[in-house]
N, CA, C and O atoms as CSV, one atom per row, in Angstrom:
chain,resi,resn,atom,element,x,y,z
A,1,MET,N,N,3.078,-5.016,-27.972
A,1,MET,CA,C,1.960,-5.256,-27.329
A,1,MET,C,C,0.748,-5.397,-28.005
A,1,MET,O,O,0.732,-5.003,-29.171
A,2,ASN,N,N,-0.464,-5.962,-27.441
A,2,ASN,CA,C,-1.513,-6.656,-28.020
A,2,ASN,C,C,-1.903,-6.195,-29.196
A,2,ASN,O,O,-1.701,-6.862,-30.211
A,3,ASN,N,N,-2.504,-5.017,-29.236
A,3,ASN,CA,C,-3.194,-4.097,-30.265
A,3,ASN,C,C,-2.437,-2.600,-30.198
A,3,ASN,O,O,-2.588,-1.739,-29.331
A,4,SER,N,N,-1.659,-2.566,-31.270
A,4,SER,CA,C,-1.296,-1.117,-31.670
A,4,SER,C,C,-2.164,-0.062,-31.745
A,4,SER,O,O,-1.711,1.035,-31.417
A,5,ASN,N,N,-3.441,-0.141,-32.141
A,5,ASN,CA,C,-4.392,0.581,-32.111
A,5,ASN,C,C,-4.841,1.031,-30.717
A,5,ASN,O,O,-5.523,2.050,-30.618
A,6,ASP,N,N,-4.534,0.408,-29.766
A,6,ASP,CA,C,-5.117,0.446,-28.482
A,6,ASP,C,C,-4.046,0.524,-27.362
A,6,ASP,O,O,-3.561,-0.463,-26.810
A,7,PRO,N,N,-3.770,1.679,-27.121
A,7,PRO,CA,C,-2.598,2.069,-26.071
A,7,PRO,C,C,-2.480,1.161,-24.751
A,7,PRO,O,O,-1.466,0.656,-24.270
A,8,GLU,N,N,-3.849,1.097,-24.292
A,8,GLU,CA,C,-4.255,0.281,-23.062
A,8,GLU,C,C,-3.889,-0.869,-23.002
A,8,GLU,O,O,-3.569,-1.355,-21.917
A,9,SER,N,N,-3.840,-1.740,-24.411
A,9,SER,CA,C,-3.907,-3.239,-24.237
A,9,SER,C,C,-2.672,-3.722,-23.682
A,9,SER,O,O,-2.590,-4.949,-23.633
A,10,GLY,N,N,-1.889,-3.199,-23.339
A,10,GLY,CA,C,-0.271,-3.900,-22.950
A,10,GLY,C,C,-0.584,-4.203,-21.442
A,10,GLY,O,O,-1.693,-4.185,-20.909
A,11,PRO,N,N,0.495,-4.455,-20.933
A,11,PRO,CA,C,0.627,-5.204,-19.557
A,11,PRO,C,C,0.007,-4.017,-18.593
A,11,PRO,O,O,0.135,-2.840,-18.931
A,12,GLU,N,N,-0.602,-4.349,-17.499
A,12,GLU,CA,C,-1.131,-3.574,-16.770
A,12,GLU,C,C,0.092,-3.120,-15.624
A,12,GLU,O,O,0.851,-3.897,-15.045
A,13,ILE,N,N,0.041,-1.684,-15.489
A,13,ILE,CA,C,1.449,-0.941,-14.933
A,13,ILE,C,C,0.397,-0.399,-13.548
A,13,ILE,O,O,-0.586,0.339,-13.615
A,14,ASP,N,N,0.979,-1.029,-12.375
A,14,ASP,CA,C,0.426,-0.704,-10.915
A,14,ASP,C,C,0.940,0.936,-10.824
A,14,ASP,O,O,2.106,1.324,-10.880
A,15,ARG,N,N,-0.203,1.710,-10.678
A,15,ARG,CA,C,0.228,3.234,-10.479
A,15,ARG,C,C,0.693,3.636,-9.427
A,15,ARG,O,O,1.266,4.721,-9.327
A,16,VAL,N,N,0.504,2.749,-8.389
A,16,VAL,CA,C,1.007,2.762,-7.023
A,16,VAL,C,C,2.369,3.027,-7.098
A,16,VAL,O,O,2.883,4.087,-6.743
A,17,ILE,N,N,2.994,2.002,-7.589
A,17,ILE,CA,C,4.264,1.549,-7.550
A,17,ILE,C,C,5.150,2.432,-8.740
A,17,ILE,O,O,6.346,2.683,-8.590
A,18,HIS,N,N,4.395,2.835,-9.885
A,18,HIS,CA,C,5.010,3.380,-10.908
A,18,HIS,C,C,5.605,5.020,-10.730
A,18,HIS,O,O,6.370,5.625,-11.482
A,19,GLU,N,N,4.959,5.484,-9.461
A,19,GLU,CA,C,5.615,7.003,-9.195
A,19,GLU,C,C,6.997,6.618,-8.656
A,19,GLU,O,O,7.268,5.791,-7.786
A,20,PRO,N,N,7.841,7.439,-9.400
A,20,PRO,CA,C,9.221,7.313,-9.215
A,20,PRO,C,C,10.047,7.032,-8.029
A,20,PRO,O,O,11.032,6.299,-7.943
A,21,SER,N,N,9.273,7.985,-6.834
A,21,SER,CA,C,9.961,7.904,-5.494
A,21,SER,C,C,9.481,6.490,-4.723
A,21,SER,O,O,10.265,5.786,-4.086
A,22,ARG,N,N,8.207,6.236,-4.878
A,22,ARG,CA,C,7.531,4.900,-4.478
A,22,ARG,C,C,8.197,3.714,-5.101
A,22,ARG,O,O,8.190,2.657,-4.470
A,23,LEU,N,N,8.779,3.780,-6.291
A,23,LEU,CA,C,9.277,2.847,-6.967
A,23,LEU,C,C,10.714,2.484,-6.465
A,23,LEU,O,O,11.103,1.316,-6.461
A,24,ARG,N,N,11.325,3.312,-6.128
A,24,ARG,CA,C,12.719,3.544,-5.603
A,24,ARG,C,C,12.689,2.917,-4.033
A,24,ARG,O,O,13.559,2.205,-3.531
A,25,ILE,N,N,11.320,3.427,-3.344
A,25,ILE,CA,C,11.069,2.981,-2.042
A,25,ILE,C,C,11.184,1.183,-1.990
A,25,ILE,O,O,12.009,0.492,-1.392
A,26,MET,N,N,10.038,0.775,-2.844
A,26,MET,CA,C,9.833,-0.562,-3.348
A,26,MET,C,C,11.082,-1.498,-3.334
A,26,MET,O,O,11.346,-2.489,-2.653
A,27,ALA,N,N,11.865,-0.738,-4.476
A,27,ALA,CA,C,12.897,-1.525,-4.879
A,27,ALA,C,C,14.070,-1.828,-3.616
A,27,ALA,O,O,14.546,-2.910,-3.272
A,28,GLN,N,N,14.338,-0.440,-3.074
A,28,GLN,CA,C,15.192,-0.835,-1.683
A,28,GLN,C,C,14.777,-1.701,-0.594
A,28,GLN,O,O,15.531,-2.352,0.129
A,29,LEU,N,N,13.038,-1.632,-0.522
A,29,LEU,CA,C,12.965,-2.850,0.369
A,29,LEU,C,C,12.736,-4.024,0.074
A,29,LEU,O,O,12.447,-4.931,0.855
A,30,TYR,N,N,12.870,-4.086,-1.263
A,30,TYR,CA,C,12.759,-5.676,-1.972
A,30,TYR,C,C,14.167,-6.157,-1.810
A,30,TYR,O,O,14.319,-7.360,-1.594
A,31,VAL,N,N,15.162,-5.419,-1.880
A,31,VAL,CA,C,16.370,-5.834,-1.445
A,31,VAL,C,C,16.669,-6.156,-0.460
A,31,VAL,O,O,17.151,-7.277,-0.298
A,32,VAL,N,N,16.474,-5.198,0.666
A,32,VAL,CA,C,16.979,-5.109,2.039
A,32,VAL,C,C,16.011,-5.741,3.247
A,32,VAL,O,O,16.229,-5.862,4.452
A,33,GLU,N,N,14.837,-6.100,2.420
A,33,GLU,CA,C,13.522,-6.446,3.352
A,33,GLU,C,C,12.735,-5.601,4.018
A,33,GLU,O,O,11.537,-5.380,3.846
A,34,SER,N,N,13.620,-5.055,4.937
A,34,SER,CA,C,13.139,-3.990,6.075
A,34,SER,C,C,14.274,-2.934,6.296
A,34,SER,O,O,15.453,-3.289,6.305
A,35,ALA,N,N,13.897,-1.621,6.476
A,35,ALA,CA,C,15.052,-0.601,6.741
A,35,ALA,C,C,14.091,0.485,7.525
A,35,ALA,O,O,12.905,0.716,7.287
A,36,ASP,N,N,14.997,1.131,8.603
A,36,ASP,CA,C,14.365,2.322,8.833
A,36,ASP,C,C,14.171,3.820,8.127
A,36,ASP,O,O,14.848,4.086,7.134
A,37,PHE,N,N,13.391,4.624,8.573
A,37,PHE,CA,C,12.693,5.491,7.946
A,37,PHE,C,C,13.909,6.613,7.525
A,37,PHE,O,O,14.006,7.218,6.457
A,38,ILE,N,N,14.831,6.693,8.751
A,38,ILE,CA,C,16.124,7.671,8.411
A,38,ILE,C,C,17.126,7.219,7.416
A,38,ILE,O,O,17.735,8.052,6.745
A,39,PHE,N,N,17.356,5.801,7.270
A,39,PHE,CA,C,17.921,4.984,6.608
A,39,PHE,C,C,17.436,5.270,4.918
A,39,PHE,O,O,18.183,5.419,3.951
A,40,LEU,N,N,16.176,5.282,4.948
A,40,LEU,CA,C,15.666,5.274,3.624
A,40,LEU,C,C,15.801,6.872,2.994
A,40,LEU,O,O,16.172,7.261,1.886
A,41,MET,N,N,15.380,7.535,4.080
A,41,MET,CA,C,15.390,8.907,3.590
A,41,MET,C,C,17.085,9.426,3.145
A,41,MET,O,O,17.274,10.130,2.154
A,42,ASN,N,N,18.084,9.010,3.933
A,42,ASN,CA,C,19.330,9.337,3.371
A,42,ASN,C,C,19.580,8.470,2.033
A,42,ASN,O,O,20.191,8.912,1.060
A,43,GLN,N,N,19.084,7.316,2.106
A,43,GLN,CA,C,19.622,6.387,0.671
A,43,GLN,C,C,19.049,6.980,-0.474
A,43,GLN,O,O,19.722,7.145,-1.491
A,44,LEU,N,N,17.633,7.379,-0.384
A,44,LEU,CA,C,16.804,7.946,-1.570
A,44,LEU,C,C,16.995,9.308,-1.625
A,44,LEU,O,O,16.680,9.850,-2.684
A,45,GLY,N,N,17.468,10.043,-0.670
A,45,GLY,CA,C,17.631,11.734,-0.973
A,45,GLY,C,C,16.375,12.286,-0.947
A,45,GLY,O,O,16.036,13.265,-1.612
A,46,LEU,N,N,15.622,11.619,-0.122
A,46,LEU,CA,C,14.089,12.116,0.017
A,46,LEU,C,C,13.884,13.158,1.364
A,46,LEU,O,O,14.530,13.038,2.406
A,47,THR,N,N,13.043,14.004,1.162
A,47,THR,CA,C,12.597,14.978,2.348
A,47,THR,C,C,12.004,13.967,3.425
A,47,THR,O,O,11.612,12.860,3.057
A,48,TRP,N,N,11.947,14.331,4.663
A,48,TRP,CA,C,11.066,13.673,5.732
A,48,TRP,C,C,9.520,13.682,5.363
A,48,TRP,O,O,8.835,12.716,5.699
A,49,GLY,N,N,8.919,14.820,4.637
A,49,GLY,CA,C,7.476,14.920,4.196
A,49,GLY,C,C,7.341,14.060,3.274
A,49,GLY,O,O,6.523,13.143,3.347
A,50,ASN,N,N,8.240,14.275,2.147
A,50,ASN,CA,C,8.005,13.385,1.018
A,50,ASN,C,C,8.282,11.939,1.078
A,50,ASN,O,O,7.877,11.234,0.154
A,51,LEU,N,N,9.014,11.349,2.199
A,51,LEU,CA,C,9.041,9.782,2.498
A,51,LEU,C,C,7.757,9.341,3.023
A,51,LEU,O,O,7.154,8.342,2.630
A,52,SER,N,N,7.306,10.283,4.095
A,52,SER,CA,C,6.261,10.071,4.818
A,52,SER,C,C,4.971,10.013,4.111
A,52,SER,O,O,4.090,9.226,4.458
A,53,SER,N,N,4.829,10.930,3.004
A,53,SER,CA,C,3.702,10.874,2.182
A,53,SER,C,C,3.614,9.572,1.436
A,53,SER,O,O,2.611,8.863,1.355
A,54,HIS,N,N,4.969,9.319,0.823
A,54,HIS,CA,C,4.915,8.046,-0.255
A,54,HIS,C,C,4.612,6.891,0.793
A,54,HIS,O,O,3.836,5.994,0.464
A,55,MET,N,N,5.170,6.893,1.967
A,55,MET,CA,C,4.928,5.817,2.519
A,55,MET,C,C,3.405,5.537,3.145
A,55,MET,O,O,2.898,4.427,3.303
A,56,SER,N,N,2.911,6.607,3.406
A,56,SER,CA,C,1.389,6.479,3.562
A,56,SER,C,C,0.814,5.632,2.515
A,56,SER,O,O,0.267,4.588,2.869
A,57,LYS,N,N,0.864,5.947,1.240
A,57,LYS,CA,C,0.622,5.699,0.074
A,57,LYS,C,C,0.798,4.182,-0.044
A,57,LYS,O,O,-0.161,3.421,-0.177
A,58,LEU,N,N,1.991,3.810,0.006
A,58,LEU,CA,C,2.333,2.608,-0.073
A,58,LEU,C,C,1.790,1.701,1.330
A,58,LEU,O,O,1.816,0.483,1.156
A,59,GLU,N,N,1.471,2.013,2.227
A,59,GLU,CA,C,1.038,1.514,3.671
A,59,GLU,C,C,-0.755,1.202,3.312
A,59,GLU,O,O,-1.341,0.165,3.626
A,60,GLU,N,N,-1.354,2.346,2.617
A,60,GLU,CA,C,-2.685,2.164,2.413
A,60,GLU,C,C,-3.206,1.194,1.367
A,60,GLU,O,O,-4.341,0.721,1.307
A,61,ALA,N,N,-1.966,0.935,0.388
A,61,ALA,CA,C,-2.079,-0.137,-0.473
A,61,ALA,C,C,-1.907,-1.409,0.116
A,61,ALA,O,O,-2.295,-2.412,-0.482
A,62,GLU,N,N,-1.447,-1.466,1.062
A,62,GLU,CA,C,-1.106,-2.927,1.810
A,62,GLU,C,C,0.331,-3.347,1.236
A,62,GLU,O,O,0.599,-4.546,1.159
A,63,TYR,N,N,1.223,-2.414,0.847
A,63,TYR,CA,C,2.275,-3.111,0.150
A,63,TYR,C,C,3.503,-3.062,1.062
A,63,TYR,O,O,4.433,-3.867,1.012
A,64,ILE,N,N,3.389,-1.908,1.996
A,64,ILE,CA,C,4.130,-2.035,3.157
A,64,ILE,C,C,3.849,-2.147,4.686
A,64,ILE,O,O,2.678,-1.833,4.904
A,65,GLU,N,N,4.467,-2.458,5.724
A,65,GLU,CA,C,4.048,-2.573,7.064
A,65,GLU,C,C,5.070,-1.496,7.658
A,65,GLU,O,O,6.276,-1.372,7.444
A,66,VAL,N,N,4.261,-0.800,8.423
A,66,VAL,CA,C,5.090,0.348,9.384
A,66,VAL,C,C,5.126,-0.212,10.828
A,66,VAL,O,O,4.184,-0.801,11.359
A,67,GLN,N,N,6.120,-0.001,11.300
A,67,GLN,CA,C,6.195,-0.377,12.538
A,67,GLN,C,C,6.871,0.671,13.366
A,67,GLN,O,O,8.037,0.995,13.144
A,68,LYS,N,N,6.145,1.209,14.325
A,68,LYS,CA,C,6.791,2.428,15.011
A,68,LYS,C,C,7.151,2.023,16.474
A,68,LYS,O,O,6.423,1.182,17.001
A,69,GLU,N,N,8.124,2.495,17.136
A,69,GLU,CA,C,8.689,1.969,18.477
A,69,GLU,C,C,9.547,3.167,18.891
A,69,GLU,O,O,9.840,4.155,18.218
A,70,PHE,N,N,9.880,2.865,20.128
A,70,PHE,CA,C,10.947,4.273,20.827
A,70,PHE,C,C,11.921,3.374,21.151
A,70,PHE,O,O,11.728,2.269,21.659
A,71,LEU,N,N,13.135,3.935,20.807
A,71,LEU,CA,C,14.486,3.356,21.284
A,71,LEU,C,C,14.896,4.338,22.499
A,71,LEU,O,O,15.450,5.385,22.163
A,72,GLY,N,N,14.734,4.165,23.543
A,72,GLY,CA,C,14.722,5.243,24.646
A,72,GLY,C,C,13.905,6.118,24.187
A,72,GLY,O,O,12.908,5.684,23.610
A,73,LYS,N,N,14.067,7.426,24.295
A,73,LYS,CA,C,13.036,8.293,23.981
A,73,LYS,C,C,12.912,8.708,22.688
A,73,LYS,O,O,12.066,9.561,22.417
A,74,LYS,N,N,13.638,8.230,21.820
A,74,LYS,CA,C,13.375,8.726,20.280
A,74,LYS,C,C,12.681,7.798,19.568
A,74,LYS,O,O,12.954,6.600,19.642
A,75,PRO,N,N,11.679,8.301,18.781
A,75,PRO,CA,C,10.794,7.462,17.735
A,75,PRO,C,C,11.516,6.832,16.659
A,75,PRO,O,O,12.198,7.516,15.895
A,76,HIS,N,N,11.405,5.393,16.520
A,76,HIS,CA,C,12.090,4.746,15.531
A,76,HIS,C,C,10.862,3.805,14.713
A,76,HIS,O,O,10.120,2.912,15.123
A,77,THR,N,N,11.024,4.438,13.404
A,77,THR,CA,C,10.033,3.955,12.476
A,77,THR,C,C,10.885,3.026,11.413
A,77,THR,O,O,11.853,3.410,10.755
A,78,ILE,N,N,10.143,1.381,11.400
A,78,ILE,CA,C,10.657,0.512,10.401
A,78,ILE,C,C,9.445,0.212,9.361
A,78,ILE,O,O,8.242,0.133,9.609
A,79,LEU,N,N,10.095,0.074,8.177
A,79,LEU,CA,C,9.189,-0.164,6.702
A,79,LEU,C,C,9.821,-1.429,6.461
A,79,LEU,O,O,11.020,-1.690,6.363
A,80,LYS,N,N,8.655,-2.287,6.369
A,80,LYS,CA,C,8.989,-3.392,5.606
A,80,LYS,C,C,8.111,-3.724,4.431
A,80,LYS,O,O,7.048,-3.115,4.307
A,81,LEU,N,N,8.479,-4.670,3.530
A,81,LEU,CA,C,7.498,-4.946,2.424
A,81,LEU,C,C,6.739,-6.158,2.916
A,81,LEU,O,O,7.123,-7.056,3.665
A,82,THR,N,N,5.618,-5.982,2.346
A,82,THR,CA,C,4.351,-7.220,2.901
A,82,THR,C,C,4.444,-8.100,1.794
A,82,THR,O,O,4.889,-7.721,0.710
A,83,LEU,N,N,3.976,-9.465,2.048
A,83,LEU,CA,C,3.768,-10.335,0.878
A,83,LEU,C,C,3.177,-9.835,-0.373
A,83,LEU,O,O,3.591,-10.076,-1.507
A,84,LYS,N,N,2.099,-9.063,-0.024
A,84,LYS,CA,C,1.460,-8.525,-1.153
A,84,LYS,C,C,2.349,-7.296,-1.694
A,84,LYS,O,O,2.022,-6.864,-2.800
A,85,GLY,N,N,3.274,-6.776,-1.139
A,85,GLY,CA,C,3.840,-5.698,-1.651
A,85,GLY,C,C,4.941,-6.573,-2.736
A,85,GLY,O,O,4.951,-6.397,-3.954
A,86,ARG,N,N,5.750,-7.440,-2.069
A,86,ARG,CA,C,6.736,-8.374,-2.832
A,86,ARG,C,C,6.136,-8.673,-4.212
A,86,ARG,O,O,6.645,-8.278,-5.261
A,87,GLU,N,N,4.836,-9.517,-4.115
A,87,GLU,CA,C,4.149,-9.733,-5.338
A,87,GLU,C,C,3.896,-8.644,-6.207
A,87,GLU,O,O,4.275,-8.621,-7.378
A,88,ALA,N,N,3.191,-7.640,-5.586
A,88,ALA,CA,C,3.163,-6.352,-6.708
A,88,ALA,C,C,4.270,-5.910,-7.278
A,88,ALA,O,O,4.337,-5.546,-8.452
A,89,PHE,N,N,5.421,-5.922,-6.283
A,89,PHE,CA,C,6.846,-5.319,-7.048
A,89,PHE,C,C,7.096,-6.191,-8.063
A,89,PHE,O,O,7.280,-5.620,-9.138
A,90,MET,N,N,7.187,-7.757,-8.099
A,90,MET,CA,C,7.492,-8.466,-8.962
A,90,MET,C,C,6.361,-8.506,-10.422
A,90,MET,O,O,6.781,-8.711,-11.561
A,91,LYS,N,N,5.319,-8.336,-10.183
A,91,LYS,CA,C,4.294,-8.164,-11.145
A,91,LYS,C,C,4.495,-6.886,-11.740
A,91,LYS,O,O,4.119,-6.772,-12.907
A,92,TYR,N,N,4.973,-5.975,-11.221
A,92,TYR,CA,C,5.305,-4.413,-11.720
A,92,TYR,C,C,6.516,-4.620,-12.781
A,92,TYR,O,O,6.598,-4.194,-13.933
A,93,ARG,N,N,7.416,-5.396,-12.047
A,93,ARG,CA,C,8.633,-5.449,-12.622
A,93,ARG,C,C,8.600,-6.282,-14.134
A,93,ARG,O,O,9.357,-6.092,-15.086
A,94,ASN,N,N,7.491,-7.246,-14.034
A,94,ASN,CA,C,7.585,-8.176,-15.418
A,94,ASN,C,C,6.585,-7.340,-16.455
A,94,ASN,O,O,6.594,-7.466,-17.680
A,95,ALA,N,N,5.797,-6.534,-15.750
A,95,ALA,CA,C,5.104,-5.715,-16.864
A,95,ALA,C,C,5.997,-4.914,-17.488
A,95,ALA,O,O,5.949,-4.888,-18.717
A,96,ILE,N,N,6.935,-4.145,-16.830
A,96,ILE,CA,C,8.031,-2.976,-17.282
A,96,ILE,C,C,8.790,-4.047,-18.304
A,96,ILE,O,O,8.890,-3.597,-19.445
A,97,GLU,N,N,9.232,-5.108,-18.153
A,97,GLU,CA,C,10.060,-5.791,-18.713
A,97,GLU,C,C,9.436,-6.161,-20.092
A,97,GLU,O,O,10.060,-6.314,-21.143
A,98,LYS,N,N,8.145,-6.274,-19.908
A,98,LYS,CA,C,7.361,-6.819,-21.282
A,98,LYS,C,C,7.199,-5.441,-22.004
A,98,LYS,O,O,7.420,-5.432,-23.215
A,99,VAL,N,N,6.843,-4.300,-21.403
A,99,VAL,CA,C,6.697,-3.305,-22.471
A,99,VAL,C,C,7.761,-2.761,-22.817
A,99,VAL,O,O,7.741,-1.927,-23.722
A,100,LEU,N,N,9.123,-3.163,-22.075
A,100,LEU,CA,C,10.484,-2.614,-23.117
A,100,LEU,C,C,10.854,-3.909,-23.984
A,100,LEU,O,O,11.761,-3.738,-24.799
A,101,LYS,N,N,10.266,-5.198,-23.917
A,101,LYS,CA,C,10.747,-6.011,-24.733
A,101,LYS,C,C,9.907,-6.140,-26.195
A,101,LYS,O,O,10.207,-6.809,-27.184
A,102,ASP,N,N,8.691,-5.214,-25.961
A,102,ASP,CA,C,7.695,-5.038,-27.030
A,102,ASP,C,C,8.075,-3.839,-27.985
A,102,ASP,O,O,7.546,-3.660,-29.082
A,103,ILE,N,N,8.982,-3.102,-27.478
A,103,ILE,CA,C,9.457,-2.072,-28.336
A,103,ILE,C,C,10.344,-2.424,-29.438
A,103,ILE,O,O,11.242,-3.247,-29.263
A,104,PRO,N,N,10.153,-1.858,-30.561
A,104,PRO,CA,C,10.794,-2.535,-31.843
A,104,PRO,C,C,12.443,-1.915,-31.638
A,104,PRO,O,O,12.644,-0.795,-31.171
A,105,SER,N,N,13.484,-2.785,-32.043
A,105,SER,CA,C,14.857,-2.230,-31.968
A,105,SER,C,C,15.174,-1.196,-33.029
A,105,SER,O,O,16.286,-0.667,-33.062
């Protein structure tokens, strides 16, 4: 880290992404580009309400785009990383790698 006396001097960690469930959502979307709500819920083991809450925070940060439509009479929700979200995820990944690299062996 830059200054061992100042714990805040390391790389900036994005608090929106840093929450474990949101990190997993972002990582999944980074790999698959877009996914439907039910797939993510099952893949990540989150409840409907939990995923919905995290989805709202990521959408508010403009990290994901949420598309809602109907297939027949059933609602269908698709989540997709935005360019801003993709860039934020890579910046977060680089910051975490820097933090881990700075830990003495």
